[in-house]
C-alpha positions as CSV (number, residue, x, y, z in Angstrom):
1,M,85.7,114.4,9.2
2,S,83.4,115.7,11.9
3,E,82.9,113.4,15.2
4,P,78.9,112.8,14.1
5,L,80.0,111.4,10.5
6,H,82.7,108.5,12.0
7,Q,79.1,107.7,14.2
8,D,77.0,107.4,11.1
9,D,79.6,105.3,10.0
10,A,79.9,103.4,12.9
11,L,76.2,102.9,12.6
12,V,76.5,101.2,9.3
13,D,79.0,99.1,10.2
14,A,76.9,98.2,13.3
15,D,74.1,96.2,11.4
16,T,75.9,95.2,8.2
17,L,74.6,91.5,7.8
18,P,76.5,88.4,6.3
19,P,75.1,86.9,3.6
20,P,71.7,84.8,4.0
21,R,73.5,81.6,3.6
22,V,75.9,82.6,6.4
23,R,73.4,84.0,8.3
24,Q,71.7,80.1,8.8
25,Q,75.2,78.5,9.1
26,L,75.8,80.7,11.8
27,R,72.4,79.7,13.6
28,V,73.4,76.0,13.2
29,A,76.3,76.0,14.3
30,A,75.1,77.7,17.5
31,N,72.7,75.3,17.4
32,L,69.9,77.9,17.8
33,T,66.3,77.5,15.9
34,Q,65.0,79.8,13.7
35,A,62.2,80.2,16.7
36,E,65.0,81.0,19.3
37,V,66.6,83.6,17.2
38,A,63.0,85.4,16.5
39,E,62.2,84.8,20.1
40,F,65.8,87.0,21.1
41,I,64.7,89.2,18.3
42,G,61.4,90.1,18.9
43,V,60.0,88.4,15.9
44,K,58.2,85.9,14.5
45,R,60.3,82.8,13.1
46,V,58.8,83.2,9.6
47,A,60.5,86.8,9.5
48,V,64.2,84.9,10.2
49,A,63.5,82.1,7.9
50,R,62.4,84.9,5.7
51,W,65.7,86.6,6.4
52,E,68.0,83.7,5.8
53,A,66.2,82.9,2.6
54,G,67.3,86.4,1.4
55,L,63.0,87.0,1.0
56,T,63.5,89.9,2.8
57,Q,65.7,92.1,4.9
58,P,65.0,93.1,8.9
59,H,63.8,96.4,9.6
60,R,66.5,98.9,11.5
61,G,65.7,98.6,14.9
62,N,65.6,94.3,14.1
63,R,68.6,94.6,12.1
64,L,70.5,96.1,14.8
65,K,69.6,93.3,17.2
66,Y,70.1,90.5,14.4
67,A,73.4,91.8,13.4
68,E,74.7,92.2,17.0
69,L,73.5,88.5,17.5
70,L,75.6,87.2,14.4
71,R,78.6,89.0,15.1
72,R,78.3,87.2,18.3
73,L,78.0,83.9,16.6
74,A,80.7,84.7,14.1
75,K,83.2,85.2,17.1
76,E,82.1,81.3,18.5
77,H,82.3,80.0,14.7
78,P,84.7,81.8,12.9
79,A,85.1,79.5,10.3
80,V,81.6,79.2,9.7
81,A,81.3,83.2,9.5
82,Q,84.6,82.9,6.8
83,G,82.1,81.0,4.2
84,G,82.9,77.5,6.1
85,T,80.2,75.3,6.8
86,A,78.9,74.5,10.4
């Protein structure tokens, strides 16, 4: 497989999000509010609430930032990331 195709695979992995319930649990485990997550990403709090409820999905740029934040939170709270509770 050519190098550009490997880069595309990395992009897909970079913006993969956990299920909505796990997104919320990671945020709660990190003691963050929806407003704090929204400020970090650059969106309104209601957008984060909808993402956590599974009603909508973030657009590409926001998705990358959100996925990066969730990956960091998952490293800090591995039990939650694997489906445990906060």
